[in-house]
C-alpha positions in Angstrom: -41.6 -113.1 14.5 -40.4 -114.1 18.0 -43.7 -115.9 18.6 -43.3 -117.9 15.4 -39.7 -118.8 16.2 -38.3 -116.9 13.2 -36.1 -114.9 15.6 -34.7 -115.9 18.9 -35.0 -114.0 22.2 -31.9 -112.0 21.4 -33.9 -110.1 18.8 -37.0 -109.2 20.9 -35.7 -105.7 21.4 -36.1 -102.9 18.9 -33.7 -103.0 16.0 -32.9 -99.3 16.5 -31.0 -100.0 19.7 -33.3 -97.9 21.9 -33.7 -100.8 24.3 -37.5 -101.1 24.2 -39.4 -104.3 23.3 -40.3 -104.3 19.7 -44.0 -104.1 18.9 -45.8 -102.7 15.9 -46.8 -99.6 17.8 -43.4 -99.1 19.2 -41.5 -99.7 15.9 -43.7 -97.6 13.6 -44.7 -94.8 15.9 -43.0 -94.5 19.3 -39.4 -95.6 18.8 -37.1 -92.7 19.3 -35.3 -93.5 16.0 -37.9 -94.9 13.7 -40.8 -92.9 15.1 -38.8 -89.7 14.5 -39.2 -90.3 10.7 -42.8 -89.1 11.1 -41.5 -85.6 12.1 -39.6 -85.4 8.8 -42.6 -86.6 6.8 -45.0 -84.3 8.6 -42.7 -81.3 8.0 -42.4 -82.3 4.3 -46.2 -82.7 3.9 -46.7 -79.4 5.7 -49.0 -80.6 8.5 -48.7 -81.6 12.2 -50.5 -84.1 14.4 -50.2 -85.7 17.8 -49.3 -89.3 17.3 -51.9 -91.7 18.6 -50.8 -94.8 20.5 -52.1 -97.2 17.9 -50.9 -97.7 14.3 -54.4 -98.0 13.0 -55.4 -94.7 14.6 -52.3 -93.1 13.3 -53.2 -94.1 9.7 -56.7 -92.8 10.1 -55.6 -89.5 11.6 -52.8 -89.1 9.0 -55.1 -89.7 6.0 -57.9 -87.6 7.4 -55.7 -84.8 8.7 -56.9 -81.4 7.7 -59.8 -82.7 5.7 -59.6 -82.2 2.0 -60.3 -83.9 -1.3 -60.1 -87.5 -2.4 -56.9 -86.7 -4.2 -55.3 -85.4 -1.0 -56.4 -88.5 0.8 -54.8 -90.7 -2.0 -51.5 -88.8 -1.8 -51.4 -89.1 2.0 -52.3 -92.7 1.8 -49.3 -93.4 -0.5 -47.0 -91.4 1.8 -48.2 -93.2 4.9 -47.7 -96.6 3.3 -44.3 -95.7 1.9 -43.2 -94.5 5.3 -44.3 -97.7 7.0 -42.7 -99.8 4.3 -39.3 -97.9 4.5 -39.3 -98.2 8.3 -39.9 -102.0 8.0 -37.1 -102.3 5.4 -34.7 -100.4 7.6 -35.6 -102.5 10.5 -34.9 -105.7 8.5 -31.6 -104.2 7.2 -30.4 -103.6 10.7 -31.3 -107.1 11.9 -30.5 -109.3 8.9 -27.8 -107.3 7.0 -26.3 -105.3 9.9 -26.6 -102.1 7.7 -28.0 -98.7 8.8 -29.3 -95.7 6.9 -29.7 -92.2 8.4 -33.2 -90.9 9.1 -32.7 -88.2 6.4 -31.8 -90.8 3.8 -34.9 -92.9 4.7 -37.1 -89.8 4.5 -35.6 -89.2 1.0 -36.4 -92.8 0.1 -40.0 -92.3 1.2 -40.4 -89.2 -1.0 -39.1 -91.1 -4.0 -41.1 -94.2 -3.4 -44.4 -92.5 -2.8 -43.8 -90.4 -6.0 -43.1 -93.6 -8.0 -46.1 -95.5 -6.6 -48.4 -92.6 -7.5 -46.9 -92.0 -10.9 -47.3 -95.7 -11.8 -50.8 -96.1 -10.3 -52.5 -93.0 -11.7 -52.3 -92.0 -15.3 -53.5 -88.5 -14.4 -50.8 -87.9 -11.8 -49.4 -84.6 -13.1 -46.8 -83.7 -10.4 -43.3 -83.3 -11.4 -40.6 -84.8 -9.2 -39.0 -81.6 -8.1 -42.4 -80.1 -6.9 -43.2 -83.4 -5.2 -39.9 -83.4 -3.4 -40.4 -79.9 -2.1 -44.0 -80.0 -1.0 -46.5 -82.6 -2.3 -49.7 -81.1 -0.9 -48.9 -77.6 -2.0 -49.1 -78.8 -5.6 -52.8 -79.6 -5.1 -53.5 -75.9 -5.3 -52.2 -75.9 -8.9 -53.8 -79.0 -10.3 
């Protein structure tokens, strides 16, 4: 956005206030604030991973993490995209609306959004909201 003159030089730093220059890799993965959301997501999903440097590699590793079925990959795909979307929205809220949400609240939004996306996209999506909220991949054992 800086290169396209949408934002001026005052906005070249990360919206979290960490002091680093904002790049996609920094914002979505390595920022001490926004990147920490992945810890909450990984804990919720019940997996762990070492975050690669690049967003594309992160996506590939997150989706393929631990192997599994096509259903598992679809669930992880929705969770990954919901996470990136909520990070982007929070970044924009901080820049354009001068509003901030806590990391816990953003993780809650990710849980809700990914559930709604999957429920709307797949007729056969049989998870209930409470089970999804607690542990989405654990429910695969029962479907």
